[in-house]
DOFI-800199 format. One record per residue: chain; y, x, z of N, C-alpha, C, CB in turn; residue in three letters; residue number from 0. Coordinates in steps of 0.2 Angstrom, whole numbers. Glycine has a CB too. Example, Ala and Ser with C-alpha at 12.3 -4.5 7.8 and 13.67 -1.06 7.14 Angstrom:
+---+-------+-------+-------+-------+-------+-------+-------+-------+-------+-------+-------+-------+-----+-----+
: c :   n.v :   n.u :   n.w :  ca.v :  ca.u :  ca.w :   c.v :   c.u :   c.w :  cb.v :  cb.u :  cb.w :   r :   k :
+---+-------+-------+-------+-------+-------+-------+-------+-------+-------+-------+-------+-------+-----+-----+
: A :   -28 :    66 :    39 :   -22 :    62 :    39 :   -16 :    66 :    39 :   -22 :    57 :    45 : ALA :   0 :
: A :   -11 :    64 :    35 :    -5 :    68 :    36 :     0 :    64 :    39 :    -3 :    70 :    29 : SER :   1 :
+---+-------+-------+-------+-------+-------+-------+-------+-------+-------+-------+-------+-------+-----+-----+
// end
This chain:
+---+-------+-------+-------+-------+-------+-------+-------+-------+-------+-------+-------+-------+-----+-----+
: c :   n.v :   n.u :   n.w :  ca.v :  ca.u :  ca.w :   c.v :   c.u :   c.w :  cb.v :  cb.u :  cb.w :   r :   k :
+---+-------+-------+-------+-------+-------+-------+-------+-------+-------+-------+-------+-------+-----+-----+
: A :   422 :   400 :   396 :   415 :   399 :   395 :   415 :   397 :   387 :   413 :   393 :   400 : ARG :   0 :
: A :   420 :   394 :   384 :   419 :   392 :   377 :   420 :   398 :   372 :   426 :   387 :   376 : ARG :   1 :
: A :   423 :   403 :   375 :   422 :   409 :   371 :   415 :   411 :   371 :   426 :   415 :   373 : PHE :   2 :
: A :   411 :   413 :   376 :   405 :   415 :   376 :   400 :   410 :   374 :   403 :   417 :   384 : PHE :   3 :
: A :   402 :   404 :   373 :   397 :   399 :   369 :   399 :   400 :   361 :   398 :   392 :   372 : ALA :   4 :
: A :   404 :   403 :   359 :   404 :   403 :   352 :   399 :   408 :   349 :   412 :   406 :   351 : ALA :   5 :
: A :   398 :   408 :   342 :   394 :   411 :   338 :   394 :   419 :   339 :   394 :   408 :   331 : SER :   6 :
: A :   389 :   423 :   338 :   390 :   429 :   339 :   395 :   433 :   334 :   383 :   432 :   339 : ILE :   7 :
: A :   395 :   429 :   328 :   400 :   431 :   322 :   407 :   430 :   325 :   399 :   426 :   316 : LYS :   8 :
: A :   409 :   425 :   328 :   416 :   424 :   331 :   417 :   429 :   336 :   416 :   418 :   334 : GLU :   9 :
: A :   413 :   430 :   341 :   413 :   435 :   346 :   414 :   442 :   343 :   407 :   435 :   351 : LYS :  10 :
: A :   411 :   444 :   338 :   411 :   451 :   335 :   417 :   451 :   331 :   406 :   452 :   331 : GLN :  11 :
: A :   420 :   446 :   330 :   427 :   447 :   325 :   432 :   451 :   330 :   430 :   438 :   323 : ALA :  12 :
: A :   432 :   450 :   336 :   436 :   453 :   341 :   432 :   459 :   344 :   439 :   448 :   346 : ILE :  13 :
: A :   428 :   463 :   342 :   424 :   468 :   345 :   429 :   474 :   348 :   418 :   472 :   338 : SER :  14 :
: A :   427 :   476 :   353 :   431 :   481 :   356 :   431 :   487 :   352 :   429 :   482 :   364 : TYR :  15 :
: A :   426 :   488 :   348 :   426 :   494 :   343 :   432 :   495 :   338 :   420 :   492 :   338 : GLU :  16 :
: A :   435 :   489 :   337 :   441 :   489 :   333 :   447 :   490 :   336 :   441 :   483 :   330 : GLN :  17 :
: A :   447 :   491 :   343 :   454 :   492 :   346 :   454 :   499 :   349 :   454 :   486 :   352 : SER :  18 :
: A :   460 :   503 :   348 :   461 :   509 :   351 :   462 :   509 :   358 :   466 :   512 :   347 : SER :  19 :
: A :   463 :   503 :   361 :   464 :   502 :   368 :   458 :   499 :   371 :   470 :   498 :   370 : ALA :  20 :
: A :   452 :   499 :   367 :   445 :   497 :   370 :   445 :   490 :   373 :   442 :   502 :   377 : PHE :  21 :
: A :   449 :   486 :   369 :   450 :   479 :   372 :   447 :   474 :   367 :   458 :   477 :   372 : ARG :  22 :
: A :   443 :   469 :   369 :   440 :   465 :   364 :   432 :   463 :   367 :   439 :   469 :   357 : GLY :  23 :
: A :   428 :   460 :   364 :   421 :   458 :   365 :   416 :   464 :   366 :   418 :   453 :   359 : TYR :  24 :
: A :   413 :   464 :   371 :   407 :   468 :   372 :   400 :   465 :   372 :   407 :   472 :   378 : MET :  25 :
: A :   396 :   466 :   368 :   390 :   462 :   369 :   385 :   465 :   375 :   387 :   462 :   362 : MET :  26 :
: A :   381 :   460 :   376 :   376 :   462 :   382 :   373 :   469 :   380 :   371 :   456 :   383 : LYS :  27 :
: A :   373 :   474 :   386 :   370 :   480 :   385 :   374 :   486 :   383 :   365 :   479 :   381 : GLY :  28 :
: A :   381 :   485 :   381 :   386 :   489 :   379 :   388 :   493 :   385 :   390 :   485 :   377 : THR :  29 :
: A :   390 :   490 :   391 :   392 :   494 :   397 :   385 :   496 :   400 :   396 :   489 :   401 : GLU :  30 :
: A :   387 :   502 :   404 :   382 :   504 :   408 :   386 :   506 :   415 :   379 :   511 :   404 : ARG :  31 :
: A :   382 :   505 :   420 :   384 :   506 :   428 :   379 :   511 :   430 :   384 :   500 :   432 : THR :  32 :
: A :   382 :   517 :   432 :   377 :   522 :   437 :   370 :   523 :   431 :   375 :   517 :   445 : GLU :  33 :
: A :   372 :   524 :   425 :   366 :   525 :   421 :   362 :   518 :   419 :   362 :   530 :   425 : GLY :  34 :
: A :   363 :   513 :   421 :   359 :   507 :   419 :   363 :   502 :   415 :   356 :   503 :   426 : LYS :  35 :
: A :   359 :   499 :   411 :   362 :   494 :   406 :   365 :   488 :   410 :   357 :   491 :   400 : ILE :  36 :
: A :   371 :   486 :   409 :   374 :   481 :   412 :   370 :   474 :   409 :   381 :   481 :   413 : ASP :  37 :
: A :   368 :   469 :   412 :   365 :   463 :   409 :   370 :   458 :   408 :   358 :   461 :   413 : ALA :  38 :
: A :   376 :   459 :   404 :   381 :   454 :   403 :   385 :   455 :   397 :   386 :   454 :   409 : ARG :  39 :
: A :   388 :   451 :   394 :   392 :   451 :   389 :   399 :   451 :   392 :   392 :   446 :   382 : GLU :  40 :
: A :   404 :   453 :   389 :   411 :   453 :   392 :   416 :   453 :   387 :   413 :   458 :   397 : GLN :  41 :
: A :   423 :   451 :   389 :   429 :   453 :   385 :   433 :   457 :   389 :   432 :   447 :   381 : ILE :  42 :
: A :   436 :   462 :   386 :   441 :   466 :   390 :   448 :   464 :   388 :   440 :   474 :   389 : GLU :  43 :
: A :   452 :   463 :   393 :   459 :   461 :   392 :   463 :   464 :   397 :   459 :   454 :   393 : LEU :  44 :
: A :   469 :   465 :   396 :   474 :   468 :   400 :   481 :   467 :   399 :   473 :   476 :   400 : GLY :  45 :
: A :   485 :   470 :   402 :   493 :   469 :   400 :   494 :   472 :   394 :   497 :   471 :   405 : GLN :  46 :
: A :   498 :   469 :   391 :   499 :   472 :   384 :   506 :   475 :   384 :   499 :   466 :   378 : GLU :  47 :
: A :   510 :   475 :   389 :   516 :   478 :   389 :   517 :   480 :   397 :   523 :   474 :   385 : ALA :  48 :
: A :   518 :   487 :   398 :   519 :   489 :   405 :   527 :   491 :   406 :   514 :   494 :   406 : ILE :  49 :
: A :   529 :   491 :   412 :   536 :   493 :   413 :   536 :   500 :   416 :   539 :   488 :   419 : SER :  50 :
: A :   531 :   504 :   415 :   532 :   510 :   418 :   529 :   515 :   414 :   528 :   510 :   426 : TYR :  51 :
: A :   530 :   522 :   415 :   528 :   527 :   410 :   520 :   529 :   412 :   532 :   534 :   411 : GLU :  52 :
: A :   516 :   530 :   409 :   509 :   532 :   409 :   509 :   540 :   407 :   505 :   527 :   405 : VAL :  53 :
: A :   509 :   544 :   412 :   508 :   551 :   410 :   501 :   554 :   408 :   510 :   555 :   415 : GLU :  54 :
: A :   496 :   551 :   410 :   489 :   554 :   409 :   488 :   551 :   402 :   483 :   552 :   414 : ASP :  55 :
: A :   486 :   556 :   397 :   485 :   554 :   390 :   478 :   550 :   390 :   485 :   560 :   384 : PRO :  56 :
: A :   473 :   551 :   394 :   467 :   547 :   394 :   469 :   539 :   396 :   462 :   550 :   399 : VAL :  57 :
: A :   473 :   539 :   401 :   475 :   532 :   404 :   480 :   529 :   399 :   480 :   533 :   411 : ALA :  58 :
: A :   484 :   533 :   395 :   488 :   529 :   389 :   484 :   526 :   384 :   493 :   534 :   386 : ARG :  59 :
: A :   478 :   528 :   383 :   474 :   526 :   378 :   472 :   518 :   379 :   468 :   531 :   376 : ARG :  60 :
: A :   473 :   516 :   386 :   470 :   509 :   388 :   475 :   505 :   387 :   468 :   509 :   394 : LEU :  61 :
: A :   482 :   507 :   384 :   487 :   502 :   384 :   487 :   500 :   378 :   494 :   505 :   384 : ILE :  62 :
: A :   488 :   494 :   375 :   488 :   491 :   368 :   487 :   484 :   369 :   483 :   495 :   363 : GLY :  63 :
: A :   488 :   481 :   363 :   486 :   473 :   361 :   479 :   471 :   364 :   487 :   472 :   354 : PRO :  64 :
: A :   479 :   465 :   365 :   473 :   461 :   368 :   471 :   459 :   360 :   474 :   454 :   374 : ASN :  65 :
: A :   465 :   457 :   358 :   462 :   454 :   353 :   460 :   446 :   355 :   456 :   459 :   351 : GLN :  66 :
: A :   461 :   442 :   351 :   461 :   436 :   353 :   456 :   432 :   347 :   468 :   432 :   353 : TRP :  67 :
: A :   451 :   428 :   349 :   447 :   425 :   344 :   451 :   420 :   339 :   440 :   422 :   348 : PRO :  68 :
: A :   448 :   420 :   334 :   451 :   416 :   328 :   453 :   408 :   331 :   445 :   415 :   322 : PRO :  69 :
: A :   447 :   405 :   334 :   448 :   398 :   336 :   449 :   399 :   344 :   442 :   393 :   334 : SER :  70 :
: A :   455 :   401 :   346 :   458 :   403 :   353 :   456 :   398 :   358 :   465 :   403 :   353 : ASN :  71 :
: A :   456 :   392 :   358 :   453 :   387 :   362 :   456 :   388 :   369 :   445 :   388 :   363 : ASN :  72 :
: A :   462 :   390 :   369 :   467 :   391 :   375 :   465 :   398 :   379 :   465 :   384 :   380 : GLY :  73 :
: A :   460 :   402 :   376 :   459 :   408 :   379 :   465 :   412 :   381 :   455 :   412 :   376 : LEU :  74 :
: A :   469 :   412 :   376 :   475 :   417 :   377 :   479 :   415 :   382 :   480 :   418 :   370 : LYS :  75 :
: A :   481 :   408 :   383 :   486 :   406 :   388 :   483 :   407 :   395 :   488 :   398 :   387 : SER :  76 :
: A :   478 :   405 :   395 :   474 :   406 :   402 :   474 :   413 :   403 :   466 :   403 :   404 : VAL :  77 :
: A :   472 :   418 :   399 :   471 :   425 :   401 :   478 :   427 :   403 :   468 :   429 :   396 : SER :  78 :
: A :   482 :   426 :   399 :   489 :   429 :   401 :   492 :   427 :   406 :   492 :   427 :   396 : GLU :  79 :
: A :   491 :   421 :   409 :   493 :   418 :   415 :   489 :   422 :   420 :   493 :   410 :   415 : LEU :  80 :
: A :   483 :   423 :   420 :   479 :   426 :   424 :   481 :   434 :   425 :   471 :   426 :   422 : TRP :  81 :
: A :   482 :   438 :   420 :   484 :   444 :   420 :   491 :   445 :   423 :   485 :   446 :   414 : ILE :  82 :
: A :   495 :   440 :   422 :   503 :   441 :   424 :   502 :   439 :   432 :   508 :   435 :   420 : GLN :  83 :
: A :   498 :   434 :   435 :   497 :   433 :   442 :   494 :   438 :   445 :   492 :   426 :   443 : SER :  84 :
: A :   490 :   442 :   442 :   485 :   447 :   445 :   490 :   453 :   446 :   479 :   448 :   440 : SER :  85 :
: A :   494 :   455 :   441 :   499 :   460 :   441 :   503 :   459 :   447 :   503 :   461 :   435 : ALA :  86 :
: A :   506 :   453 :   447 :   511 :   452 :   453 :   508 :   452 :   460 :   514 :   445 :   452 : GLN :  87 :
: A :   502 :   449 :   460 :   498 :   450 :   466 :   497 :   458 :   468 :   491 :   446 :   465 : ALA :  88 :
: A :   495 :   462 :   464 :   494 :   469 :   465 :   500 :   472 :   467 :   491 :   472 :   458 : ALA :  89 :
: A :   506 :   470 :   464 :   513 :   473 :   465 :   515 :   472 :   473 :   518 :   470 :   460 : ALA :  90 :
: A :   513 :   465 :   475 :   515 :   464 :   481 :   510 :   468 :   487 :   514 :   456 :   482 : SER :  91 :
: A :   504 :   468 :   485 :   499 :   471 :   490 :   502 :   478 :   490 :   491 :   471 :   487 : ILE :  92 :
: A :   503 :   482 :   484 :   505 :   489 :   485 :   512 :   490 :   489 :   506 :   492 :   478 : VAL :  93 :
: A :   516 :   485 :   488 :   523 :   485 :   492 :   521 :   484 :   500 :   529 :   478 :   489 : SER :  94 :
: A :   518 :   479 :   501 :   516 :   478 :   509 :   512 :   484 :   511 :   512 :   471 :   511 : HIS :  95 :
: A :   507 :   487 :   508 :   504 :   492 :   509 :   509 :   499 :   511 :   499 :   493 :   504 : LEU :  96 :
: A :   514 :   500 :   506 :   519 :   505 :   507 :   522 :   504 :   513 :   523 :   506 :   502 : GLY :  97 :
: A :   525 :   497 :   514 :   529 :   496 :   520 :   525 :   498 :   526 :   530 :   489 :   521 : ASN :  98 :
: A :   519 :   497 :   526 :   515 :   497 :   532 :   514 :   504 :   534 :   508 :   495 :   531 : PHE :  99 :
: A :   513 :   509 :   529 :   512 :   516 :   530 :   518 :   519 :   532 :   509 :   520 :   523 : LEU : 100 :
: A :   524 :   517 :   528 :   530 :   519 :   531 :   532 :   517 :   539 :   535 :   515 :   527 : ASP : 101 :
: A :   530 :   512 :   540 :   531 :   509 :   547 :   526 :   515 :   552 :   528 :   501 :   548 : SER : 102 :
: A :   520 :   517 :   550 :   517 :   521 :   554 :   520 :   528 :   555 :   510 :   522 :   552 : LEU : 103 :
: A :   524 :   530 :   550 :   527 :   537 :   549 :   533 :   536 :   553 :   528 :   539 :   543 : LEU : 104 :
: A :   537 :   531 :   554 :   544 :   530 :   557 :   543 :   532 :   564 :   547 :   522 :   556 : ALA : 105 :
: A :   548 :   536 :   566 :   548 :   539 :   573 :   549 :   533 :   579 :   554 :   545 :   574 : PRO : 106 :
+---+-------+-------+-------+-------+-------+-------+-------+-------+-------+-------+-------+-------+-----+-----+
// end
């Protein structure tokens, strides 16, 4: 909340347009869904390092460092914890789903 309450100048300091991985701040009206302007501002973040190879060149463009605002206000530590926890949860779900599918195919 503190980040979005900051001045437009501070938010624009980490504009996604400065990131080859499309990470950073997007002002209201930047994103579109099904041809309609999304009525929200957002910050795009993701895992900065991955432990697997990405073969698709388009997907590879999305890998890169996050941008953090000059007056961080704890955004980095909270976001990195969220990203790590989400990645662990996703890996667990995929593993359990794989085990379930394997059990369906077992004789």
